[in-house]
C-alpha positions in Angstrom: -4.7 56.1 -37.2 -4.0 58.1 -34.0 -2.1 56.8 -31.0 -2.8 58.1 -27.5 -0.3 57.4 -24.8 -2.0 56.6 -21.5 0.2 56.5 -18.3 -0.8 53.8 -15.9 0.4 52.7 -12.5 3.9 53.9 -11.6 5.6 53.9 -15.0 3.5 51.8 -17.3 2.2 53.0 -20.7 -1.0 51.7 -22.3 -1.8 52.8 -25.8 -5.2 53.6 -27.3 -5.2 53.3 -31.1 -8.0 55.3 -32.8 -9.3 54.8 -36.3 -10.1 58.4 -37.2 -12.4 57.3 -40.0 -14.9 55.4 -38.0 -13.9 56.1 -34.4 -13.2 52.4 -33.6 -10.5 51.9 -31.0 -8.2 49.3 -29.5 -6.1 49.5 -26.4 -2.7 47.8 -26.0 -1.8 46.4 -22.6 -4.3 48.0 -20.3 -2.6 47.9 -16.9 -5.7 49.1 -15.2 -9.1 50.1 -16.5 -9.7 53.5 -15.0 -7.4 55.8 -17.1 -8.6 54.0 -20.2 -12.2 54.5 -19.4 -11.6 58.1 -18.4 -10.0 58.8 -21.8 -12.7 57.0 -23.8 -15.5 58.8 -22.0 -13.9 62.2 -22.3 -13.5 61.7 -26.0 -16.9 60.0 -26.6 -15.3 56.8 -27.8 -16.1 53.1 -27.5 -13.5 50.3 -27.1 -13.6 47.5 -29.6 -10.4 45.5 -29.0 -7.9 44.8 -26.3 -4.4 43.7 -27.4 -2.1 42.0 -24.9 1.6 41.5 -25.6 2.1 39.2 -22.6 0.4 37.9 -19.4 2.0 40.0 -16.7 -0.6 41.7 -14.4 0.6 45.2 -15.3 -0.3 44.6 -18.9 -3.6 42.7 -18.5 -5.0 44.1 -15.2 -7.7 46.1 -17.0 -8.9 43.3 -19.3 -11.9 42.0 -17.3 -13.5 45.4 -16.5 -12.9 46.8 -20.0 -14.3 43.7 -21.6 -17.4 43.8 -19.4 -18.0 47.5 -19.9 -17.5 47.7 -23.6 -17.9 44.1 -24.8 -14.5 44.5 -26.3 -12.7 41.4 -27.8 -9.4 40.5 -26.2 -6.6 39.6 -28.6 -3.4 37.7 -27.6 -1.0 34.9 -28.4 -2.4 31.4 -28.9 0.7 29.9 -27.1 -0.2 31.9 -24.0 -3.9 31.7 -24.1 -4.3 30.1 -20.7 -2.6 33.1 -19.0 -4.3 36.0 -20.9 -7.4 36.8 -18.9 -10.6 36.3 -20.8 -8.9 36.0 -24.2 -11.3 35.8 -27.2 -9.0 35.9 -30.3 -5.9 33.7 -30.3 -3.3 34.4 -32.9 -0.2 32.5 -34.1 3.3 33.8 -34.8 3.4 35.5 -38.1 -0.4 35.8 -38.4 -2.0 38.9 -39.7 -4.8 40.3 -37.5 -7.3 42.4 -39.5 -10.4 43.8 -38.0 -12.2 46.9 -39.2 -9.3 49.2 -40.4 -6.8 47.7 -37.9 -4.1 45.5 -39.5 -1.1 44.1 -37.6 1.3 41.3 -37.8 1.9 39.2 -34.7 5.6 38.5 -34.0 6.5 36.0 -31.3 9.4 37.4 -29.3 10.1 35.2 -26.3 12.6 36.0 -23.6 10.9 38.2 -21.1 8.2 35.6 -21.0 7.8 32.5 -23.2 4.5 33.7 -24.7 5.5 37.4 -25.4 4.5 38.9 -28.7 4.5 42.3 -30.3 2.0 43.8 -32.7 3.5 45.3 -35.8 1.1 47.7 -37.6 3.1 47.7 -40.8 0.9 50.1 -42.8 1.7 52.8 -40.2 5.1 51.5 -39.1 4.1 51.2 -35.5 5.4 48.5 -33.3 4.1 47.7 -29.8 6.9 45.8 -28.0 5.5 45.3 -24.5 8.5 44.5 -22.2 10.8 43.0 -24.8 12.3 46.2 -26.4 12.4 49.4 -24.4 13.8 52.8 -25.4 17.5 52.2 -24.7 16.9 48.9 -23.1 15.4 45.4 -23.2 13.3 43.4 -20.8 14.5 41.2 -18.0 14.6 37.5 -18.8 12.1 35.9 -16.5 11.0 32.7 -18.4 13.1 32.5 -21.5 16.8 32.3 -22.3 19.5 34.7 -23.4 19.4 33.0 -26.8 15.7 33.6 -27.1 15.8 37.3 -26.1 18.8 37.9 -28.4 17.0 36.2 -31.3 13.8 38.3 -30.6 15.7 41.5 -30.7 17.5 40.4 -33.9 14.0 39.8 -35.4 13.0 43.4 -34.5 16.2 44.8 -35.8 15.2 43.7 -39.3 12.1 45.9 -39.5 12.2 49.3 -41.3 14.4 51.9 -39.5 11.5 54.4 -39.4 9.4 52.0 -37.3 8.1 53.7 -34.2 8.7 51.8 -31.0 5.9 51.9 -28.4 7.1 50.0 -25.3 5.5 49.1 -22.0 7.3 51.4 -19.5 8.9 54.8 -19.0 12.4 53.4 -18.2 14.3 55.5 -20.8 16.3 57.8 -18.4 17.5 54.9 -16.2 18.3 52.8 -19.3 20.4 55.7 -20.7 22.6 55.7 -17.6 23.4 52.1 -18.2 24.1 52.6 -21.9 26.4 55.5 -21.4 28.4 53.5 -18.8 29.6 51.1 -21.5 29.2 53.3 -24.6 30.5 56.6 -23.3 31.9 58.0 -26.5 28.7 57.5 -28.5 27.8 61.0 -29.6 24.4 60.0 -30.8 23.7 58.6 -27.3 25.0 61.8 -25.6 22.6 63.9 -27.7 19.7 61.4 -27.1 20.2 61.7 -23.3 19.9 65.4 -23.5 16.7 65.1 -25.4 15.3 62.6 -22.9 16.0 65.0 -20.0 14.3 67.9 -21.8 11.2 65.8 -22.5 10.9 64.5 -18.9 11.5 68.1 -17.5 8.3 69.0 -19.4 6.5 65.9 -18.2 6.4 64.5 -21.7 6.9 60.8 -22.4 10.1 59.7 -24.1 8.1 57.3 -26.2 7.9 56.6 -29.0 11.4 56.2 -30.2 12.3 54.9 -33.7 14.1 51.7 -34.5 16.7 53.9 -36.3 17.4 55.7 -33.0 17.5 52.4 -31.1 20.1 50.9 -33.5 22.3 53.9 -32.9 21.9 54.2 -29.1 20.4 51.0 -27.5 23.4 49.0 -26.2 21.3 45.8 -26.3 21.0 46.2 -30.1 24.7 47.0 -30.4 26.4 43.9 -28.8 28.3 43.4 -32.1 30.0 46.8 -31.7 33.8 46.5 -31.3 34.1 49.6 -29.0 31.4 48.2 -26.6 33.2 44.8 -26.6 36.5 46.5 -25.8 34.9 48.5 -22.9 33.7 45.1 -21.5 37.1 43.4 -22.1 35.2 41.0 -24.5 36.9 41.6 -27.8 36.8 38.0 -28.9 33.3 37.3 -27.7 30.3 36.7 -29.9 27.5 39.1 -30.1 25.3 36.7 -28.1 27.8 36.3 -25.3 28.3 40.1 -25.2 24.6 40.6 -25.1 24.3 38.1 -22.2 26.9 39.9 -20.2 25.2 43.2 -20.8 21.9 41.7 -19.6 23.5 40.4 -16.4 25.2 43.8 -15.7 21.9 45.6 -16.2 20.1 43.3 -13.8 22.5 44.5 -11.1 22.9 48.1 -12.2 
């Protein structure tokens, strides 16, 4: 499998997954259709499937035109089927989606939205997290609760450390500024920020990261860290309470 990162809108990323054996493709979260079509036509590819992590317009905006042009099947969460435009295949939490040579586990990860899922391509260790887990960040909580978002991130943390994280936006540099504010002595993070700046200076995406990197650097996955709690004056707080405070601080950062 090969993954192509397709920039869309201001800072969105869509992803085209190509099966190199038979040239079948699927796209994850097509914000708009034009850059997807341009890539497919340039590379003489057809689109077979559209995978949606959640219903927000900047993740499903290309659904209708892509489905019409390529007769692609739209895949999403059963619990959010009324809000995924033109959905064809409705999947449950924990269900394995297998089509052609594509094989992914659906993980329900509410918080950003109640019907948010990620697609875990476990054979290749690729995770498409939408707007739940970002590089050095996590999504705003629009529909869910702090408890739901915290539990969703804890679920992701249990995956293999080498898992590659493909998220929905290029927010990494701004996220890093927040992380370093409350985790300023984290040497791994300091090194990571330099790498981020170098990539962006070359107009390269900072995505994917790995779960291993996120566990070392992403403050929202480190709310159990004593140094971070001390920096927040929350030494006696639970990881959930600390996470909730961090999410509130980030909303106003």
